[in-house]
DRENDO-1510 file (C-alpha; in Angstrom, 1 decimal, always signed):
<recs>
REC; n; res; u; v; w
REC; 1; HIS; -28.2; -2.1; +46.6 .
REC; 2; LEU; -30.0; +0.3; +43.9 .
REC; 3; GLY; -27.1; +1.3; +43.0 .
REC; 4; THR; -25.8; -2.1; +41.5 .
REC; 5; ARG; -28.5; -2.6; +39.9 .
REC; 6; TRP; -28.4; +0.2; +37.8 .
REC; 7; THR; -24.8; -0.2; +36.7 .
REC; 8; GLU; -25.2; -4.4; +36.0 .
REC; 9; THR; -28.3; -2.9; +33.3 .
REC; 10; ARG; -26.0; -0.2; +31.8 .
REC; 11; SER; -23.4; -2.0; +31.2 .
REC; 12; THR; -25.5; -5.1; +29.8 .
REC; 13; LYS; -27.1; -2.1; +27.3 .
REC; 14; THR; -23.5; -1.3; +26.6 .
REC; 15; SER; -22.4; -4.7; +25.3 .
REC; 16; SER; -26.0; -4.8; +23.3 .
REC; 17; GLN; -24.9; -1.7; +21.6 .
REC; 18; THR; -21.1; -3.3; +21.0 .
REC; 19; GLU; -22.2; -6.6; +19.6 .
REC; 20; LYS; -24.8; -5.1; +16.9 .
REC; 21; LYS; -22.1; -2.2; +16.2 .
REC; 22; ASP; -20.3; -5.2; +15.5 .
REC; 23; LYS; -22.6; -7.2; +13.4 .
REC; 24; GLY; -24.0; -4.1; +11.9 .
REC; 25; LYS; -20.0; -3.6; +11.1 .
REC; 26; THR; -19.4; -7.8; +9.0 .
REC; 27; MET; -23.1; -7.4; +8.0 .
REC; 28; THR; -21.6; -4.5; +5.6 .
REC; 29; LEU; -18.4; -5.6; +5.1 .
REC; 30; THR; -20.0; -8.9; +3.7 .
REC; 31; LYS; -21.9; -6.9; +1.1 .
REC; 32; MET; -18.8; -5.8; -0.2 .
REC; 33; ASN; -16.2; -7.1; -3.5 .
REC; 34; ILE; -12.4; -7.1; -2.8 .
REC; 35; SER; -12.6; -4.5; -5.0 .
REC; 36; GLN; -14.8; -2.0; -3.0 .
REC; 37; ALA; -13.0; -2.6; +0.1 .
REC; 38; LEU; -10.0; -1.8; -1.6 .
REC; 39; ARG; -11.7; +1.4; -3.0 .
REC; 40; ARG; -12.8; +2.0; +0.8 .
REC; 41; GLN; -10.2; +1.4; +2.3 .
REC; 42; LYS; -8.3; +4.4; +0.3 .
REC; 43; LYS; -10.8; +6.1; +1.3 .
REC; 44; LEU; -11.0; +5.5; +5.5 .
REC; 45; LYS; -6.8; +6.7; +5.1 .
REC; 46; GLY; -7.2; +9.4; +3.0 .
REC; 47; ASP; -10.0; +10.7; +5.6 .
REC; 48; LEU; -8.0; +9.6; +8.8 .
REC; 49; LYS; -4.6; +12.0; +7.8 .
REC; 50; GLU; -7.3; +14.4; +7.2 .
REC; 51; LEU; -8.9; +14.4; +10.4 .
REC; 52; LEU; -5.5; +14.2; +12.6 .
REC; 53; SER; -4.7; +16.7; +10.6 .
REC; 54; ARG; -7.8; +18.5; +12.0 .
REC; 55; ALA; -7.2; +17.5; +15.7 .
REC; 56; ALA; -3.5; +18.4; +15.0 .
REC; 57; VAL; -3.9; +22.2; +14.9 .
REC; 58; SER; -6.9; +22.5; +17.2 .
REC; 59; VAL; -4.7; +21.6; +20.8 .
REC; 60; THR; -4.2; +24.9; +21.1 .
REC; 61; TYR; -5.7; +28.1; +20.3 .
REC; 62; ASP; -6.5; +31.6; +21.5 .
REC; 63; GLU; -10.3; +30.7; +23.8 .
REC; 64; LYS; -11.6; +34.1; +21.6 .
REC; 65; GLN; -11.3; +32.1; +18.5 .
REC; 66; PRO; -12.7; +28.9; +18.5 .
REC; 67; PRO; -10.8; +26.8; +15.5 .
REC; 68; ALA; -13.3; +25.8; +13.0 .
REC; 69; PHE; -13.6; +22.2; +14.6 .
REC; 70; SER; -13.0; +20.6; +17.6 .
REC; 71; PHE; -9.8; +18.7; +19.4 .
REC; 72; ALA; -12.1; +16.0; +21.0 .
REC; 73; THR; -14.8; +16.1; +18.0 .
REC; 74; SER; -11.8; +15.3; +15.0 .
REC; 75; LEU; -10.1; +12.7; +17.5 .
REC; 76; GLU; -13.9; +11.0; +18.1 .
REC; 77; GLN; -13.7; +10.7; +14.8 .
REC; 78; ALA; -10.2; +9.9; +13.4 .
REC; 79; ASP; -10.2; +7.0; +16.2 .
REC; 80; ALA; -14.1; +5.3; +14.5 .
REC; 81; THR; -12.6; +6.0; +11.3 .
REC; 82; ARG; -8.9; +4.3; +12.6 .
REC; 83; GLU; -11.5; +1.2; +13.9 .
REC; 84; GLU; -13.3; +0.7; +10.9 .
REC; 85; LEU; -9.7; +0.7; +8.2 .
REC; 86; ILE; -8.3; -2.1; +10.5 .
REC; 87; HIS; -11.6; -4.0; +10.2 .
REC; 88; ILE; -11.7; -3.8; +6.6 .
REC; 89; GLU; -7.6; -4.9; +6.0 .
REC; 90; SER; -8.6; -7.3; +8.4 .
REC; 91; ALA; -11.2; -8.6; +6.8 .
REC; 92; LEU; -8.6; -8.3; +3.4 .
REC; 93; ARG; -6.1; -9.7; +4.8 .
REC; 94; VAL; -8.2; -13.1; +5.9 .
REC; 95; THR; -9.9; -13.0; +1.9 .
REC; 96; ASN; -6.5; -13.0; +0.1 .
REC; 97; ALA; -5.0; -15.5; +2.1 .
REC; 98; ARG; -8.0; -17.4; +1.2 .
REC; 99; THR; -8.8; -17.1; -2.0 .
REC; 100; LYS; -6.9; -18.3; -5.4 .
REC; 101; ILE; -5.8; -17.9; -8.9 .
REC; 102; GLU; -4.0; -19.8; -11.5 .
REC; 103; TRP; -1.2; -18.6; -12.7 .
REC; 104; GLU; +2.0; -19.9; -14.5 .
REC; 105; SER; -0.3; -23.7; -14.1 .
REC; 106; ARG; +0.0; -22.9; -10.7 .
REC; 107; SER; -2.6; -21.9; -8.2 .
REC; 108; ILE; -1.6; -19.0; -6.1 .
REC; 109; THR; -3.7; -17.3; -2.9 .
REC; 110; LEU; -4.6; -13.4; -3.5 .
REC; 111; SER; -1.8; -13.1; -0.9 .
REC; 112; GLU; +1.6; -14.6; -3.7 .
REC; 113; ALA; -0.4; -12.4; -6.1 .
REC; 114; VAL; +0.1; -8.6; -4.7 .
REC; 115; THR; +3.2; -9.7; -3.1 .
REC; 116; ARG; +4.6; -10.4; -6.5 .
REC; 117; LEU; +2.5; -8.2; -7.7 .
REC; 118; GLN; +5.0; -5.3; -5.8 .
REC; 119; GLU; +8.2; -7.0; -6.4 .
REC; 120; MET; +7.3; -7.1; -10.0 .
REC; 121; LYS; +6.5; -3.5; -9.9 .
REC; 122; SER; +10.5; -2.9; -7.6 .
REC; 123; ARG; +12.4; -5.1; -10.8 .
REC; 124; ILE; +11.0; -3.1; -13.0 .
REC; 125; SER; +11.8; +0.5; -11.8 .
REC; 126; TRP; +14.9; -1.0; -11.2 .
REC; 127; LEU; +15.4; -2.3; -14.7 .
REC; 128; LYS; +14.7; +0.8; -15.6 .
REC; 129; GLU; +17.0; +2.8; -13.4 .
REC; 130; ILE; +20.5; +0.9; -14.3 .
REC; 131; LEU; +23.0; +2.8; -16.7 .
REC; 132; SER; +23.6; +0.8; -20.1 .
REC; 133; VAL; +25.1; +0.5; -23.3 .
REC; 134; GLU; +24.5; -0.3; -26.5 .
REC; 135; ALA; +26.9; -3.6; -27.0 .
REC; 136; GLN; +28.8; -5.9; -24.1 .
REC; 137; THR; +31.8; -5.4; -26.0 .
REC; 138; MET; +33.9; -4.0; -24.6 .
REC; 139; THR; +34.7; -1.1; -25.0 .
REC; 140; GLU; +37.8; +2.4; -24.7 .
REC; 141; LYS; +37.2; +5.5; -23.9 .
REC; 142; THR; +39.7; +8.6; -22.1 .
REC; 143; SER; +39.9; +10.4; -19.2 .
REC; 144; VAL; +42.2; +13.7; -18.4 .
REC; 145; GLU; +43.2; +13.6; -14.3 .
REC; 146; TRP; +44.4; +16.4; -13.0 .
REC; 147; ASP; +46.2; +16.8; -9.4 .
REC; 148; ASP; +46.1; +18.8; -6.6 .
REC; 149; LEU; +47.0; +22.3; -8.2 .
REC; 150; GLY; +44.6; +22.1; -11.2 .
REC; 151; GLU; +47.3; +20.5; -13.7 .
REC; 152; LYS; +47.0; +18.1; -16.0 .
REC; 153; ARG; +48.5; +14.9; -14.8 .
REC; 154; ALA; +47.6; +11.8; -17.7 .
REC; 155; LYS; +45.4; +10.8; -20.7 .
REC; 156; VAL; +43.6; +7.3; -18.8 .
REC; 157; GLN; +42.8; +4.8; -21.0 .
REC; 158; LYS; +40.4; +2.8; -19.5 .
REC; 159; LYS; +38.4; -0.4; -21.1 .
REC; 160; ILE; +34.6; -0.3; -20.4 .
REC; 161; LYS; +32.8; -3.8; -19.9 .
REC; 162; CYS; +29.3; -4.2; -20.7 .
REC; 163; ASP; +27.1; -7.1; -18.4 .
REC; 164; LEU; +23.6; -5.8; -20.3 .
REC; 165; PRO; +23.4; -4.0; -22.6 .
REC; 166; GLU; +20.7; -1.8; -23.9 .
REC; 167; THR; +18.7; -4.0; -25.8 .
REC; 168; LYS; +18.9; -6.8; -23.5 .
REC; 169; ARG; +17.8; -4.0; -21.1 .
REC; 170; VAL; +14.5; -3.3; -23.0 .
REC; 171; GLU; +13.6; -7.0; -22.9 .
REC; 172; LEU; +14.3; -8.1; -19.5 .
REC; 173; ILE; +11.8; -4.9; -18.4 .
REC; 174; GLU; +9.1; -6.3; -21.8 .
REC; 175; LYS; +9.1; -9.0; -20.7 .
REC; 176; GLU; +9.2; -8.4; -17.2 .
REC; 177; GLN; +6.5; -5.1; -18.2 .
REC; 178; THR; +4.2; -7.8; -19.6 .
REC; 179; ALA; +4.1; -10.8; -16.7 .
REC; 180; PHE; +3.0; -7.7; -14.7 .
REC; 181; ASP; -0.3; -6.6; -16.3 .
REC; 182; ALA; -1.3; -10.9; -17.1 .
REC; 183; LEU; -1.0; -10.7; -13.2 .
REC; 184; ASN; -2.5; -7.6; -11.8 .
REC; 185; ASP; -5.7; -8.1; -14.5 .
REC; 186; ALA; -5.9; -11.8; -13.1 .
REC; 187; VAL; -6.0; -10.0; -10.4 .
REC; 188; GLU; -8.5; -7.5; -10.4 .
REC; 189; THR; -10.5; -9.2; -12.3 .
REC; 190; ILE; -11.1; -12.3; -9.2 .
REC; 191; ASN; -11.1; -8.8; -7.0 .
REC; 192; HIS; -14.8; -7.9; -9.0 .
REC; 193; GLN; -16.0; -11.4; -8.4 .
REC; 194; THR; -14.9; -12.5; -4.3 .
REC; 195; GLN; -17.0; -11.8; -1.8 .
REC; 196; LEU; -15.2; -10.1; +1.6 .
REC; 197; LEU; -14.9; -12.4; +3.8 .
REC; 198; ALA; -16.8; -11.4; +7.3 .
REC; 199; ILE; -14.7; -11.9; +10.4 .
</recs>
């Protein structure tokens, strides 16, 4: 019976400690704005990567030459870091889904804005990689074909047409970049003004 009472008391204390820890996390998050949370998120990702790297190289070692950072300690710290990272990322998702900004005469969530920025960035990169020519008009190109023995076969005239001339490609890139910059400025502004929502 005494053993049972001790177990119950210990269980209650552990639960209380957990509640206090979670409450502390919530209070800390609510004091952050989105920008601060994003910086914390970036730092935690870097810390997690470093801690897991330490743990990985400390799994086996010469008992006479123990590693600078023990496997158990590094893994424990990595798990704690991961938990905080999950908590912050979850709070960011909730906050982004509930926060709205004005964009092109309509209201959109921060979640949509972030997704649009990612896709706009991808489109700009794609446009920059396209091979283009100066004009859209058809141009002729002469090439020489060779046979398997390395002998010349014939000169071939090829007509090349470009559906996206260089001037038009540059215009599209500039237009997309301007839109990206405007939306990014709006997102950064609201990120500094919006407190992270508690979860």
